[in-house]
C-alpha positions, 0 to 999 in steps of 0.5 A, a space after each residue: 390886654 385891653 378888650 379892644 385889642 382882642 378885636 384888632 385881628 378882625 380888622 386884618 381878616 380878608 372878609 367883612 365881619 359883623 357880630 350881633 348879640 342874641 337880640 340881633 343888636 350889632 355889637 361889632 363891625 370891622 372896616 370891611 363890613 362897614 364898607 360893605 354896608 356904607 350905603 346903610 350907615 357903615 359903623 353907625 349901624 353898631 347898636 342897631 338891629 341886624 334884622 333891619 339890615 336884611 330883607 324879610 326873607 333873610 330875616 327869617 333865615 337869620 331867625 332860623 339860624 339863631 333858633 336851630 344852631 345850624 349856620 346858613 352858608 351861601 354864595 352870591 354874585 353882585 356887580 360881577 363879583 362872587 361872594 361867600 356869606 357865612 351866618 352862624 352862632 358864636 357862643 359865650 360859654 355854653 350859651 348862644 351869645 349871638 350871630 356872626 356874619 362873615 362875607 368873603 370875596 371869592 375869585 370867579 374861578 375858585 377851585 373845588 377840591 374833592 378829597 378822599 
C-alpha cells in the first residue's frame, strides 16, 4: 500500500485535521483544514510552523501540550457556529512524533449525556 493511501481516510472525516512534527512543522492538512485556514494559505501552510498559525497565547498552550503530554480541548463560537478543537500528541512508537489538531463543527443544541 502506498504511503499516500494511508492518509486518504483523513479526507473523509467530518472535521479539519492538521498534523505537525515535534518541531511544529506542519506535515499534513486534509481539505477541510485547508478550507478552515484558506485565508492564511491553506495547503501552502504545509512545511511551515504550526506556531505561526496561532496567536501568542495559543502558541504557549501548544507548547504546554507538547511538553506535558496532556491534550488541550475546548469549544469556540465563530460566525454563530460552534466548534470543538482538540490538540494532542501523536506518537511514533514510544516517542512523541508531534501534535494533531482536530477541528469539529458542532450543532448548537448538542446533547450532553451523563452516563453512570
